[in-house]
N, C-alpha and C positions, 0 to 999 in steps of 0.2 A: 459577414459582410470581407469582403477580399480585401486584402492594406493599403491597395490601391487606390478603392472604393473608396475606404474610408476617410484618408487623406485627401481625396478629392473634394469630399466631402465638407468636411471640416476643413477646407482654406476657401471652398462658397463663404460657407457660414460667417467665416473671421472676415474673409472680406464687403460682406452685406454689414456686420456689426461696425467695421473702422467706416466704413461711405455714412451710417449715420449717428456716428460716436456713442455707439451704446444703444441698446433698446429702446425704443421710442424718443430717442431723440433726434431733435432736429439738424439737417446734413451738417457739414461744417463751411463755413464762407471759405470762397478763395483766399487762394495765400496772396493775392497782390488787395488784398480790403484792408486800410488800415484805422486802426480805432482815431476815430476823428478829435481831437478837437487838443487827443493824446502830450503831455510836452517831457522830451526824451530825457532821465538820470544826468547827472550833471558828474562825471565822473574824474574828482580833483587829482589823479594820476597825470592826467590831461593840460594841466595845466601846471606853471610856477613856483604854483605857493600854493597854500588849503586861503588862504583872502582872495587869490583872486579867481578862486575857484567859487569859490562864497559870492561875489562880485559878480557876477553872470547869471545869479538867480532874475529870471523877469519878475518885475513884478507884479505880477499873481500869482508866485510862489514856486517852490518843484524840493526837489532832493539836491542832493549834495553828496558824493557817494565817497570814504577816505580809505584807502585803502592800506595794507597794514606799513609800516616803518616808523621809526622815531624821529620827529619833527620837531625843531626847537625853532623857536619864537623868540623878540628882541621887543614884540609891542603886543596890546590886545588883539586879537579874533575878532571884530567886528561884524555883528547879524543883526541887518535891520530892512528882514522880510516876512510879513506874514505869511501863514499857512509852508511852510520850511522845513525840514526833515533833514539832520546831519546827523549822519552814522557811517561812523565807522567798522571795522571789521572788525570785531569783539575787543580785548583788550592790545595786540598787534601793532593797533594804532597807538599813540605815542606822541600825545602833543606833551611838550617840554618847554615850559615858561622859564624865559633865561631871566628877563625880567630884577633888578633888585632896585626899585625903585617906588616898588607897595603898588604896581602894575599889575591887574588879573590878568589871568592867559584868555575867555572866555568873557565877552561880552554880546549879550543880544539887548538890544533897547532898540528903540524910533531912532532916526537924524537926531530929533529934539528933545531927546533925554527923557527928563524928569518935567522939563515945561511940556511932554507931548499933550494937546489938550484932549477930554477925554472920547471926543468924534475920530480920533486919529491914530488909536491905542490901536498898538498891532494883538493878533491872535494864532495860533493853534503856530505854537512851536514848537521840534519835538527834540529831541538832543538825546542819541544811544548809541550806545554800541562804542566805548571807545575810551580812552586811557589819556586825563591830564597831569600832571604833577608840576609842582611849583620849587618855591624855595623859601629859606627861613628868610628875605625881605621881598619875597613876592606879596602878592596882591591878593585878591582869592580868586580861586578856583574856576569857579562858573558864577555871574553876577548877571545875574537876570532883573533887569525897569520896568518894569511898565507892560508885563506881556501878558496876557489874557491865555486863560487852555495851553501852560506850558506843561510837556512830559518832558521827562527826564530819566531814560530809561535806562541801566545795564551802563550805565559812565562808573569809572571809578576815579575819585580826586582827591590828591593825596599831597603833604606835602608841602602847604602854601603855604604862607607866611599870612596870611590872612581866612578866613572862611572858605569852606568846601564849594560848599552851595550857597549863592547868595540871593534869596527872592523875593527885591524890593516893590510891596503893592503891585506885584501880581495877584491881580487882587480876583477873578476869576475862577477857579477851576487847576490850579495847581497842584499836579504831580507826580511824587518822585516814587518813583519803588524798583528795586532789585540791584539797588545802588553800591558800592563801597565807595563809605567816606571817612579816611585815615590820615592820622598823624600831622594834621591841622594846626596852627599855630589860633589858630580864631574858633570860631564855632563852625561845628560838623556839617549842617545844613542851618540855617538862618536867613526864619520865613518873618516878614516886614511887613503889618498891616498886609495879608491874604487875607480869605475866602473859600469854605466849603474845599479843604486842603485833605488829601489823602495822602500822607509816607506811611506804605507799607512792602514790609518785607527786604525792609535794608540795613547792612550792618554797618554799624561806625566804629570806632576805635583809633581811642589814646587820642585823641583829638581837646582843647581846651572844655569850650561844655560840648555835648552831644547834636541836641537840637533846641533854640531859641523858635515861640512861636510869638512873638509881642502882636498887639492893638487888631488883631485878627479873629476869627472867630469860626467856631463849625470846622477844626481840625479835626480829621479820622487818623491815629498815628496806631497802626497796627500789626505785630508781628514781626516786631524789627529787633536787632540783636546789639548790644552796648552793650561797651567792657572797655576797662582799666582809662576814663578820662581824666584827665590833671583837676581839671573843674570838677562842674555837674553834669549830671545825665541829663533832663529835661527840663527849661527852662519856659513857662509861660507864663505871661501876663498882661492883663485887659483883654480877657478872650474867652468868648463865652459856648456855650453850647459845642463843647468836644471830648472826645473822649478819647484816653489813652490804652489799650484794652491790647492784654495775649504779647508784652513786648520783657525780653529780659534784662534784666540792667543788673550789672553785676561790678564793684571796684571801683567808683567811682571815689574818688579822694573825697570827694565833699557830697554835695545830694542825689539823692538818684531824682527826685521829683519836686516841684520848686512850681507851686503856684500862688501867683502876687498880683499886686493892683487892681485889686477889683476885679476877680474871675467868679466867675457866676455858672452855674450850674452844666458845671463840668463831671464828667464824668473818671475815675482811676480805680480799674476794674481789671483780673485776673492779670495784673504780672507776678513775675520773679523780680521780684528788689534784695540782690547779696550779695552782702559784704562790703557795702559801703558806706564810705564815710557819716552817711545818714539817709534815711529812709524819704518817708514822703514829709512835704512842710506845708502844708496850708498858712501863709503866711497874711494876705489876703485873700479869703476862700468863700462864700455862702452860696448855700444853696446847694454842694456838691457833695457823691458820692463815690467814697469808698470802701471797694466792695471787692470779695472773691480775691486780695492778692494773696502770695505765701511772701511773709518779710524774715529772711533768718539773716542770722552773723552779721548785726545790723552795731555799728560802730558805737553811734548811738545816736538817741529817738529816732524809731523805728519810722513814728507816723509821730508828726507834732501840729495839732492845734492850736495858732497863735491867739490873741486878743483881738485881732484883728479877721476873726476868721467865724464862723457861725452855720447854724442852720446846716449842719453836716451827716451824714449814717455815714456811720462805720459800720460792714454786719459782713461778715460770712469768712472775715482774716486768719490766717495763720503768723500770730508771730512765734519764734521759735531759737531756739540755737542747733548745735550739729549734733546734736542726740539720734542715733541708728538704733536706738534699742537694745537690750542684754544690757543696762546699762554702761553704755558702752556710746565715746565720743569721736565722731570723727577727724575733729581742728585737735590742733595739741594746745598745748600749756600758754602757750605762746601767745591763742590766738582760740581766747574764749567769750570774746566779746559778743554779748548779746540783747540791746536793748528794747525795751516797750515803748510804750505811748506815752508821749506826754499829751496834759490838757494845760493851757498857759494863758487862764483870762476870757476863756471860750466860754458860750453858751448854744442853748438848745440844739444839741446835741444827743443823737440820737447812737451808741454801742449795743452793738444786739449779736449772738453766733459767734463769735470771734473765741480763736485759743489761743493762752496767752502761755507757753511752755518753757522754764528753766531760763527767764531772764534776767538781768542783770541790771543796772541794779531792783528796777522795777517794776514790772507788767505795766501798772498807770500810774506815772505822778505826776502829782498837782505843782504847779509852777505859775510862780505871780502872781495876781488878781486870783479870787476866786473865780472858778469854774459854775456855774448856775444853770441849771433848768439844764438839767444833762437825764437822760433815761439811759443806766446802764443793767444792761439784763441778758438773760439766758448766758451768760460770756463761760466758759470753764476756765481755769486758775490752775497750773500744775507749776511745781516745788519754787512760785514765783510769792515775792512781798505784793503789795499794790495799795496804793492813797487810795483805791475806790470809794471806801468807805467812810473819807471824808470829803463826796463831795455836798455839796448844802443845794435848796431850794432841788431837790435832785430824786428821780426811784433810781435807790436800788434792790435791787432782788432776782430771786432765781435763778445768781449763779452757783457754780461750785467749786472748791478749792480745796486746793489738799495736791497728792500723788506725793511723787518720790526725784530723786534727782536721776 
């Protein structure tokens, strides 16, 4: 085929494909056909303030697009509509709360606030892709009150005088993912009275505590990174049917994970709990599983099961120091703490298939009233002392002890 003829045939083929929007596709609609019922996005750059742009939302919702820039506020931004997205341009959209009287940066709430009737509660609010910071005297970063199906994604919330993100009775399906929550004087993420919660792939650093989940249920906390908290890592109270799995929790001054106040049916699994003041503390928990966690170089009580807790399974966990083979420890002589498990007046506990190595003072310590009806079986104890042989009304069998430092 001659080049000119080849180009002509190719051009004709392209025209045919273009006219049909691809092989087998229906023809494209005429250019003057508009999408019915479409609402245009609100460009906040065209308004005198972010609040003015938010107030321009119609009653049936929409999207507010925030441009790059640093936007200083003295009073909270208030979002009081449902079916709304507030979307920034990534960290280049920086909202700075200059208030010093304890007021939050962003409030998401029905105009009636806590008094809103159930039938009038707002649904489906998305906050995404912006940065919000405060100061020691400001309030919470983001405060959401009784919003169902709230989704916070890709938000940085830092340096607030209160909580980084506070979800108060956001009952149905709150989701927080891919956020950075750091250096807040209160709790990083505070979940109060929420239900069917997803907290995934976030990073928490140097808040007071990283996360609270109180008076809720069905928390799914997976794949988060928690580091350097001034208090505790994860504190869960009066919450059932929840899972804390696949998280890294390191160097909290307090305890990495606490279950308290009538927790039941919760699972703590496959977490790395490293170099915290203490590891996992079951203060008031029943019917819970602690499995496949790595608890390493804990300063005190890698796992504590208290007198108000019972019916617990502890399986497949590794309790260790910084041993790296060939008789070597990675940590220096000033950082050799590596605590084990403490049973304090508990009962109905199965401890099976765990490894306890080079722990001090003991792999298993018995504290307080006698712990009873404990199965301690199939565990490996290397270079440790342990009180498990003193358990009363219990089964202790099939364990292997010995090993060298």
